[in-house]
C-alpha positions in Angstrom: 0.0 0.0 0.0 1.4 3.3 -1.1 1.7 5.9 1.8 -0.2 9.1 1.1 1.8 12.3 1.5 1.1 14.1 4.6 -0.9 17.2 3.9 0.8 20.4 5.1 -1.4 23.5 5.6 -0.4 26.6 3.6 0.9 29.0 6.3 0.0 32.0 4.1 -3.5 33.1 4.8 -5.7 33.9 1.8 -5.6 37.5 0.6 -9.1 38.1 1.9 -8.0 37.2 5.5 -4.9 39.4 5.5 -5.0 42.6 7.5 -5.3 45.7 5.2 -2.3 47.9 5.0 -2.7 50.9 7.4 -2.5 54.3 5.8 0.2 56.6 7.3 -1.3 58.7 10.1 -1.1 62.5 10.0 1.7 62.3 12.6 3.7 59.8 10.5 3.3 62.1 7.5 4.5 65.1 9.5 7.6 63.2 10.7 8.4 62.0 7.1 8.0 65.6 5.9 10.2 67.0 8.6 12.9 64.3 7.9 12.8 65.2 4.2 13.0 68.9 5.0 15.9 68.5 7.3 17.7 66.3 4.9 17.4 69.0 2.3 18.7 71.6 4.7 21.7 69.5 5.6 22.4 68.7 1.9 22.0 72.3 0.9 24.5 73.5 3.5 27.0 70.9 2.2 26.4 72.0 -1.4 26.4 75.8 -0.8 29.5 75.6 1.4 31.4 73.6 -1.3 30.3 75.6 -4.3 28.7 78.8 -3.3 25.2 79.9 -4.2 25.8 80.2 -7.9 27.7 77.0 -8.2 25.2 74.9 -6.2 22.8 72.8 -8.2 19.3 71.8 -7.1 19.6 68.3 -8.5 22.8 67.8 -6.6 21.2 69.0 -3.4 18.2 66.6 -3.9 20.6 63.7 -4.7 22.6 64.4 -1.5 19.4 64.4 0.5 18.0 61.3 -1.3 14.7 63.0 -2.2 12.9 64.3 -5.3 14.2 67.7 -6.3 10.5 69.0 -6.6 10.4 69.0 -2.8 12.8 71.9 -2.8 10.2 74.1 -4.5 7.5 72.6 -2.3 9.1 73.2 1.0 11.3 76.3 0.3 10.0 77.9 -2.9 13.2 77.1 -4.8 17.0 77.4 -4.5 17.0 80.9 -3.1 14.4 80.1 -0.4 16.5 77.1 0.6 19.6 79.3 0.8 17.9 81.7 3.0 16.3 79.0 5.2 19.6 77.5 6.2 20.7 80.8 7.6 17.6 81.6 9.7 18.8 79.6 12.7 22.1 81.4 12.8 21.1 84.6 14.7 20.1 82.6 17.7 23.4 80.9 17.8 25.2 84.2 17.2 23.4 85.7 20.2 24.4 82.8 22.5 28.1 83.0 21.5 28.2 86.8 21.5 26.8 87.2 25.0 28.0 90.8 25.9 28.4 89.8 29.5 31.3 87.4 28.6 34.9 88.5 28.3 36.0 89.2 24.7 38.5 86.3 24.7 35.8 83.9 25.7 33.5 85.1 23.0 36.2 84.6 20.4 37.0 81.1 21.7 33.4 80.2 21.4 33.3 81.3 17.8 36.5 79.4 17.1 35.1 76.2 18.5 31.9 76.6 16.4 33.9 77.2 13.2 36.2 74.2 13.8 33.3 71.9 14.7 31.3 72.8 11.6 33.2 74.9 9.1 30.3 74.9 6.5 28.7 78.2 7.7 32.1 79.9 7.6 32.8 78.6 4.1 29.4 79.8 3.0 30.2 83.3 4.5 33.4 83.3 2.5 31.7 82.4 -0.7 29.2 85.1 -0.2 31.9 87.6 0.3 33.9 86.5 -2.7 30.9 86.2 -5.2 28.5 88.8 -3.8 25.8 86.3 -4.0 23.9 87.3 -0.9 20.3 88.6 -1.1 18.9 91.9 0.2 17.6 90.1 3.3 21.1 88.7 3.9 22.5 92.3 3.8 19.9 93.6 6.2 20.4 90.8 8.7 24.1 91.1 8.4 23.9 94.8 9.1 22.0 94.1 12.3 24.7 91.6 13.4 27.5 94.0 12.7 25.8 96.8 14.7 25.3 94.5 17.7 28.9 93.3 17.5 30.2 96.8 17.4 28.0 97.8 20.4 29.4 94.8 22.3 33.0 95.7 21.4 32.4 99.3 22.5 31.3 98.0 25.9 34.3 95.7 26.1 36.5 98.8 25.4 34.8 100.6 28.2 35.7 97.7 30.5 39.3 98.0 29.5 39.5 94.9 27.3 40.4 96.9 24.2 42.9 99.8 24.2 41.5 103.2 23.5 43.6 103.6 20.5 41.9 100.7 18.7 38.8 101.1 16.7 36.2 98.5 17.5 35.4 98.1 13.8 39.0 97.2 13.1 39.1 94.8 16.1 36.0 93.0 14.8 37.5 92.5 11.4 40.8 91.4 12.8 39.4 88.9 15.3 37.0 87.6 12.6 39.9 87.0 10.3 41.8 85.1 12.9 38.8 82.9 13.6 38.2 82.2 9.9 41.9 81.7 9.0 42.0 77.9 9.7 39.0 77.4 7.4 40.2 79.7 4.6 43.8 78.7 4.8 43.9 75.1 6.2 47.2 74.2 4.4 48.9 77.3 5.7 47.6 76.7 9.2 49.0 73.1 9.0 52.4 74.3 7.6 52.7 77.0 10.2 51.7 75.1 13.3 52.3 71.5 12.4 48.8 70.7 13.6 45.8 69.6 11.5 43.0 72.2 11.6 39.9 70.6 13.0 41.9 68.3 15.3 41.6 68.7 19.1 45.3 69.4 19.3 44.9 72.3 16.9 41.9 73.7 18.6 43.6 73.7 22.0 46.7 75.3 20.7 45.0 77.9 18.5 42.4 78.7 21.0 45.0 79.4 23.7 46.9 81.6 21.4 43.8 83.5 20.3 42.8 84.1 23.9 46.2 85.4 24.8 46.3 87.7 21.8 42.9 89.2 22.6 43.7 89.7 26.2 46.7 91.7 25.1 44.5 94.1 23.1 43.7 95.9 26.4 47.3 96.7 27.2 
């Protein structure tokens, strides 16, 4: 007598018995949208910092972010809107670093740390200066920042941190140049100091020298 094969039940339930796929909730859609939006902002900062506003390409930004380039127009209204958006959070960070109650050398050290940790905003600033690609709103916001910095430096001068013979406007430009130098001239910084810009060793060395030099401004 031939043995009958043992019947094995199909583990896959019929299509009619499967649970229907749940549509994304409004919260899920918001999270997905925010992730896409943030990915575009991060990718745009990379692209603008590397190539400037004029050299940056919308398709490259979208490819970096891993999303459709049409989302740039949807979320930001286009390339210029995206460019402006990545700079909107900077005034708050500026205000925290430039606390007028702090000594001038501490403020400079904070800026240096921020630049070395993420040089992209500094590179974007340099691109803007070299190409003149900033918008009118950039100019107005920048004017407000400069005015606040000069007022803070004038107070530092009153406290004796800056010699009376020095113009706060010149001091601002000189200190800004020292902070940006490792980003603008990384090879020169490496050759001069023997330390790699961006390394902890460089930050400790350069930060200590920067603090010392600024403290000497009051003598």
